[in-house]
N, C-alpha and C positions, 0 to 999 in steps of 0.2 A: 791706444791708451784711454781715450775718453769714452770709447763704447764700453769697455770693462767697467770703468769708474760709473757709468750711467746704470749698468746692470746691476752693480753692487748697491748704488743708492736705492733703486727701485726694490730690490730684495730687503733691504732694511726697513723701507716704508711697508712692504708687504708682509713683514715679519717672518721671511723665509730664508734669511740669512743667518749663519750661526756665528755668534760673537762670544768670544772668551775673554775674561779678565782675571788674571791670576788663576789660570787653570779651571775656573767655574764659569760654566756655560750661562750666558745672560739671556734670560727669557723675555724680559721686558725692557724696552727702551722708550725714550721720549724725544720726538723730534720737534725741532723749532726752526722756522724759516723767516728771516728778516730781510727787509729791503729798507734802504735809506738813501738819501741824497748825499752825494759827497760834497763837503763845502769847499774843497780845493780839487777840483776834478783835473785829471791829467789825459791828454789827447783826446777830449771829448767824452771820456767815459765818466758820466756824472753820477751813476747809480751804482750802489754796493749791494750785492746779494749774499747772503750769509745762510748756509745750512748747517746745523749742528744737531747731532744724535747723540744723547747721553743716557747714562744709567746712573741714577742717584747722583753722585758728585763726579763720576768718570765720564769723560768725553770719549766716545766710541769712534766718531767719525765727524770731521769738520770740513767744510769747503767754503771758500770765499772767492768771489769774482765781481768784476766790474763790467758794466756795459752802459750803453746810452739808450735812452727811451724817448 
């Protein structure tokens, strides 16, 4: 599963994936990657990583995960 998800994320960043919203092909997306420290970490996972790909006000893809650094 994660292999396919990674390929999809890479394709979005390389603009080679096709995304449709309301039967309209989206040609331009904006990506935002954020990292922050969790004030109440669980199981030693004290950092939060969030990837968000959007078109105008529509979120096309979003991923969030925790890790320790």
